[in-house]
Backbone bond lengths (Angstrom), bond angles and torsions (degrees), N, CA, C in turn:
res aa  C-N    CA-C-N  psi(-1)  N-CA   C-N-CA  omega(-1)  CA-C   N-CA-C  phi
1 P - - - 1.500 - - 1.559 109.91 -
2 G 1.260 112.75 131.60 1.532 114.52 175.39 1.477 111.19 71.25
3 H 1.328 119.09 14.34 1.447 120.23 -175.12 1.633 104.56 -113.84
4 D 1.240 115.45 111.30 1.482 120.42 -171.02 1.528 110.86 -101.03
5 T 1.340 122.87 68.10 1.372 127.79 168.14 1.471 115.58 -133.71
6 N 1.346 117.56 164.14 1.378 119.70 179.22 1.470 108.31 -83.88
7 Q 1.453 117.63 120.38 1.390 120.27 -178.29 1.465 109.47 -121.21
8 S 1.277 116.48 152.62 1.467 125.05 168.56 1.485 110.71 -126.87
9 A 1.328 119.84 140.11 1.478 122.54 -177.12 1.504 106.82 -124.02
10 C 1.364 114.39 146.12 1.439 124.85 177.64 1.545 103.74 -67.15
11 Q 1.363 118.07 142.73 1.459 124.02 176.02 1.434 116.56 -74.08
12 D 1.240 122.80 -3.27 1.491 127.08 177.79 1.480 108.25 -68.44
13 P 1.433 121.18 116.26 1.305 123.58 -177.96 1.547 116.50 -68.22
14 Q 1.341 117.84 -25.15 1.434 121.04 179.95 1.610 109.16 -77.72
15 M 1.273 120.15 -31.17 1.463 120.05 -174.27 1.553 105.42 -132.56
16 I 1.272 116.30 137.58 1.459 120.18 178.78 1.486 107.24 -121.21
17 Y 1.335 115.25 123.17 1.487 119.91 179.96 1.473 105.74 -113.72
18 I 1.293 115.82 126.95 1.495 121.36 -176.00 1.524 106.45 -111.78
19 T 1.276 117.45 128.13 1.396 128.73 174.94 1.549 109.92 -112.89
20 D 1.305 117.73 111.38 1.408 121.75 175.20 1.551 109.37 -84.52
21 E 1.284 118.12 137.88 1.406 119.95 169.32 1.484 109.61 -79.04
22 I 1.325 119.48 114.43 1.415 124.66 -177.59 1.471 111.54 -116.58
23 N 1.335 116.00 119.09 1.515 116.82 -177.50 1.563 107.08 -74.51
24 G 1.256 110.66 148.73 1.457 118.52 175.22 1.524 120.05 89.09
25 I 1.343 114.20 -6.07 1.436 120.14 171.55 1.547 108.79 -88.22
26 P 1.315 116.42 127.90 1.535 118.05 179.98 1.550 107.44 -59.71
27 D 1.292 113.98 145.73 1.429 121.58 178.77 1.619 115.97 -54.24
28 H 1.347 111.47 -38.87 1.487 114.74 179.75 1.480 115.03 -65.89
29 L 1.292 119.46 -15.92 1.491 125.37 177.21 1.598 107.28 -81.72
30 K 1.239 116.97 -21.22 1.521 118.44 -178.37 1.439 112.38 -92.69
31 Q 1.309 118.69 -2.91 1.489 123.26 -176.07 1.479 111.34 -80.88
32 G 1.261 112.47 159.31 1.483 123.63 176.74 1.611 106.60 -144.97
33 A 1.249 114.12 160.54 1.462 122.53 174.60 1.454 114.18 -118.83
34 T 1.355 116.13 149.45 1.468 118.05 175.85 1.557 109.69 -82.04
35 I 1.286 113.03 162.69 1.521 118.12 -179.73 1.532 107.80 -54.59
36 P 1.308 119.71 -50.78 1.505 123.35 -178.92 1.615 107.99 -53.20
37 G 1.296 112.46 -44.46 1.485 118.64 -178.89 1.561 115.74 -63.32
38 M 1.324 113.69 -40.21 1.452 121.80 176.83 1.530 107.71 -66.44
39 R 1.300 116.67 -45.19 1.482 121.19 179.41 1.514 108.04 -59.78
40 K 1.297 121.69 -39.67 1.492 123.35 -177.61 1.537 105.71 -63.40
41 L 1.262 118.02 -40.75 1.551 120.65 -177.27 1.588 107.83 -66.89
42 L 1.317 116.40 -37.52 1.517 116.79 -177.84 1.493 108.53 -66.03
43 K 1.339 122.37 -33.11 1.365 123.50 -179.17 1.550 114.83 -60.14
44 D 1.400 112.88 -22.13 1.522 117.66 176.89 1.519 112.09 -80.05
45 L 1.247 122.11 -9.12 1.363 123.33 -176.74 1.586 107.98 -67.54
46 P 1.364 116.41 140.15 1.455 118.91 176.06 1.455 113.52 -65.82
47 A 1.326 120.63 148.50 1.433 123.72 -177.43 1.524 113.98 -58.95
48 D 1.301 112.39 -37.10 1.479 120.86 179.86 1.536 118.18 -91.47
49 I 1.349 112.91 23.36 1.528 114.92 -172.80 1.565 111.95 -62.01
50 I 1.338 114.45 -41.46 1.516 115.20 179.81 1.527 111.58 -57.34
51 E 1.356 111.97 -50.00 1.485 113.81 -179.47 1.554 112.90 -62.47
52 E 1.315 115.85 -38.94 1.435 118.21 178.29 1.579 110.70 -60.46
53 V 1.308 115.17 -46.95 1.511 118.84 -178.45 1.528 108.00 -64.28
54 N 1.321 120.31 -41.31 1.458 120.39 -179.78 1.522 113.55 -60.97
55 K 1.327 115.13 -32.21 1.447 119.54 179.52 1.572 108.95 -67.86
56 Q 1.289 115.76 -19.91 1.508 117.50 -176.75 1.572 113.48 -92.71
57 I 1.256 117.15 -6.57 1.440 123.19 176.17 1.472 110.36 -58.70
58 P 1.386 116.58 119.24 1.435 120.48 -178.01 1.581 111.96 -65.44
59 R 1.315 117.59 154.84 1.427 122.24 177.38 1.482 109.40 -112.06
60 D 1.271 118.12 151.89 1.393 126.42 176.10 1.536 111.01 -66.64
61 E 1.262 119.77 126.26 1.468 123.24 -173.31 1.523 110.75 -60.51
62 K 1.319 118.30 -38.50 1.442 121.55 179.68 1.561 117.58 -75.84
63 T 1.328 112.46 -46.31 1.437 114.83 -173.32 1.520 112.22 -96.63
64 G 1.349 114.97 -25.36 1.508 117.91 -174.79 1.522 112.00 84.58
65 E 1.305 118.39 -5.81 1.516 125.06 176.87 1.527 110.90 -67.85
66 L 1.286 113.82 145.23 1.537 117.72 171.01 1.576 109.92 -54.13
67 K 1.311 111.62 135.24 1.485 112.74 172.46 1.578 117.31 -73.15
68 Y 1.344 112.79 -23.15 1.433 118.46 -179.84 1.547 105.47 -127.98
69 P 1.392 116.03 160.13 1.504 115.02 173.61 1.462 108.53 -72.59
70 K 1.382 114.58 160.32 1.471 122.69 178.61 1.517 103.88 -74.22
71 N 1.357 111.01 149.91 1.479 120.29 172.42 1.464 108.08 -79.51
72 I 1.384 112.63 138.61 1.495 117.16 173.07 1.442 116.20 -113.15
73 Q 1.314 114.56 1.71 1.425 117.04 178.71 1.578 108.34 -156.51
74 L 1.379 116.99 167.95 1.416 118.74 174.08 1.532 111.26 -67.58
75 N 1.254 120.12 100.84 1.377 125.98 -177.23 1.506 110.13 -117.96
76 G 1.404 116.42 -177.56 1.433 117.27 -177.88 1.474 115.77 -63.19
77 Y 1.340 114.01 -38.42 1.571 115.17 175.18 1.546 112.81 -58.20
78 V 1.365 119.96 -48.23 1.397 121.57 -179.62 1.549 110.07 -62.44
79 H 1.336 111.44 -42.93 1.566 114.04 -176.31 1.528 111.35 -64.27
80 Q 1.338 115.87 -38.86 1.545 119.06 -176.97 1.415 109.57 -67.99
81 I 1.293 121.49 -33.91 1.415 122.68 -178.20 1.570 110.80 -67.42
82 F 1.323 113.53 -41.54 1.422 118.63 177.55 1.561 110.79 -67.07
83 I 1.374 115.43 -44.71 1.450 121.83 178.19 1.612 108.90 -57.64
84 K 1.294 113.96 -41.05 1.480 118.01 179.98 1.555 112.65 -59.58
85 K 1.299 112.92 -42.64 1.434 119.93 177.99 1.532 110.68 -56.27
86 L 1.301 114.75 -45.92 1.485 121.31 -176.02 1.522 107.28 -70.09
87 T 1.294 118.58 -45.18 1.468 121.40 176.27 1.529 112.11 -57.35
88 D 1.356 116.19 -40.00 1.450 117.47 179.49 1.572 112.54 -66.43
89 M 1.291 115.71 -20.72 1.497 120.69 -177.85 1.502 108.60 -87.85
90 D 1.351 120.61 -45.16 1.385 119.14 -170.76 1.543 114.01 -121.61
91 G 1.336 120.85 -4.53 1.489 124.40 175.32 1.439 114.39 77.02
92 M 1.360 117.20 8.72 1.438 119.07 -177.87 1.525 115.02 -108.24
93 T 1.272 114.41 163.20 1.495 121.76 174.40 1.491 106.30 -81.68
94 A 1.374 116.08 168.67 1.485 117.54 172.87 1.484 113.25 -65.74
95 C 1.377 117.24 -35.05 1.451 118.99 178.99 1.571 109.86 -67.28
96 Q 1.335 116.40 -37.40 1.484 118.57 -179.57 1.527 109.83 -66.87
97 R 1.342 116.50 -38.19 1.451 121.32 175.86 1.535 113.15 -64.14
98 L 1.386 114.70 -43.68 1.379 119.23 178.99 1.531 113.79 -65.32
99 K 1.316 116.68 -33.82 1.474 122.94 -177.09 1.556 109.95 -66.91
100 L 1.318 116.49 -29.55 1.456 122.22 177.81 1.536 109.04 -60.40
101 H 1.358 117.54 -43.06 1.457 122.33 -170.26 1.548 112.99 -99.02
102 S 1.358 113.39 -33.44 1.446 116.12 -177.27 1.610 106.86 -138.65
103 P 1.401 113.61 74.63 1.412 116.84 -177.26 1.497 120.85 -53.62
104 N 1.414 115.41 -27.00 1.478 117.10 179.99 1.583 111.42 -77.81
105 E 1.311 115.40 -7.61 1.476 117.37 -176.98 1.606 108.88 -89.82
106 V 1.265 120.18 0.68 1.415 123.86 -178.41 1.526 110.17 -126.95
107 G 1.271 120.09 135.54 1.493 120.01 172.21 1.546 107.90 -160.28
108 V 1.360 114.36 -169.69 1.438 118.64 179.31 1.504 108.37 -64.62
109 A 1.184 124.65 123.96 1.442 129.28 -177.22 1.581 111.12 -61.09
110 N 1.248 112.21 129.43 1.540 119.04 176.32 1.492 117.11 -119.12
111 V 1.336 112.16 3.08 1.478 114.79 175.12 1.583 104.62 -143.90
112 F 1.329 119.65 125.09 1.475 124.67 -175.55 1.615 102.44 -99.22
113 V 1.322 111.52 137.34 1.511 120.05 -178.49 1.564 108.87 -124.79
114 S 1.238 111.47 127.21 1.461 115.37 173.52 1.553 107.72 -118.88
115 W 1.306 122.73 126.23 1.314 126.01 -175.58 1.517 114.31 -142.20
116 T 1.307 120.34 157.44 1.462 121.11 178.23 1.441 110.57 -77.54
117 L 1.344 118.39 145.66 1.477 120.16 -179.44 1.517 108.53 -73.30
118 E 1.296 121.81 -18.19 1.483 121.73 173.85 1.479 115.55 -67.40
119 S 1.356 115.14 -19.16 1.479 119.38 -179.17 1.512 115.51 -70.55
120 S 1.345 112.34 151.32 1.436 118.38 178.62 1.555 109.01 -69.04
121 V 1.313 116.88 131.95 1.518 116.56 179.96 1.541 108.93 -67.97
122 E 1.322 119.75 -37.56 1.431 121.42 179.39 1.552 111.33 -62.88
123 K 1.291 118.24 -47.45 1.467 124.78 -176.61 1.585 105.70 -68.01
124 T 1.300 120.95 -34.37 1.461 122.24 178.38 1.558 107.21 -66.57
125 L 1.403 119.50 -42.28 1.304 121.83 -179.50 1.556 112.64 -68.18
126 D 1.387 115.12 -40.24 1.459 118.19 174.84 1.612 109.56 -58.42
127 T 1.362 118.54 -43.29 1.397 122.47 -179.04 1.522 108.56 -59.48
128 L 1.341 116.63 -44.67 1.485 114.69 -177.73 1.555 114.59 -72.50
129 E 1.292 115.81 -25.52 1.473 121.18 171.78 1.464 110.34 -67.09
130 N 1.369 118.16 -45.94 1.451 119.40 174.55 1.439 112.97 -61.17
131 Y 1.257 119.01 -40.51 1.494 121.24 175.76 1.531 112.46 -54.84
132 C 1.464 114.32 -47.05 1.477 117.51 176.15 1.561 110.63 -56.74
133 I 1.380 115.35 -48.21 1.438 119.33 -174.03 1.521 109.45 -62.38
134 E 1.267 117.72 -46.12 1.542 120.04 -178.26 1.465 112.97 -66.94
135 N 1.351 118.33 -29.55 1.383 120.37 175.48 1.480 119.89 -98.85
136 K 1.377 109.68 11.73 1.471 117.26 -178.38 1.558 116.50 51.21
137 L 1.303 112.06 40.57 1.473 118.75 172.99 1.453 110.43 -93.71
138 P 1.386 117.66 137.07 1.420 122.69 176.30 1.524 115.77 -62.29
139 L 1.307 116.38 123.80 1.408 117.74 177.22 1.606 114.20 -64.82
140 N 1.308 117.67 -25.38 1.440 118.16 179.95 1.488 117.03 -88.41
141 S 1.324 118.78 3.34 1.483 121.74 178.51 1.543 110.14 -142.07
142 T 1.271 118.37 9.11 1.495 118.99 170.93 1.548 106.14 -94.88
143 F 1.295 115.19 116.41 1.469 116.72 -171.02 1.530 103.64 -114.22
144 F 1.343 113.51 121.78 1.462 125.20 -174.42 1.510 112.05 -91.32
145 W 1.363 121.09 129.15 1.433 118.91 175.21 1.557 100.19 -94.44
146 V 1.314 114.66 113.24 1.357 124.24 176.64 1.559 110.82 -123.06
147 R 1.330 120.82 115.78 1.418 122.04 -174.09 1.486 115.71 -37.37
148 D 1.317 118.66 -55.01 1.498 119.14 -177.99 1.452 116.13 -50.39
149 F 1.387 115.24 -32.79 1.460 115.33 -172.52 1.537 111.60 -99.10
150 V 1.383 116.43 -10.31 1.540 119.88 -177.28 1.461 108.98 -103.50
151 I 1.292 121.16 -43.46 1.513 122.52 -170.93 1.526 111.50 -86.24
152 K 1.319 118.39 142.96 1.446 121.15 175.96 1.562 103.32 -73.45
153 Q 1.379 112.18 122.65 1.470 120.65 177.24 1.486 109.91 -82.09
154 N 1.344 118.11 102.36 1.589 114.04 177.63 1.517 106.54 -125.61
């Protein structure tokens, strides 16, 4: 009421997602990826990504100790470092890259996800997939806005 913007809502009666058309926001920041799309991107990660990222953890100049704990799983920290390398090479976000090869896996985001970088990426995707199943949301048209996949990591 009293809100004068163009809005579209998901047809799911249990959950309503509203997307306001906001001028001035770059299109790539409005994108989201499906669970299958995000899983496709994860398959591109090098097998030794966790070890490579752990080698880059800075050390305290005085003590020589690591400034941050070692990563023990593919979490948001590890994922962002890899995504940053790709962004540095091609200037694209993960969603933009995915859209080139799998255009149906990227669309206007209709679910926003906030998660801690310490969390396992795989467990986060499993949780989102379970959310879709429990709420009868289609996996092929539920587009999740997840920072790592939408924002250029620089």
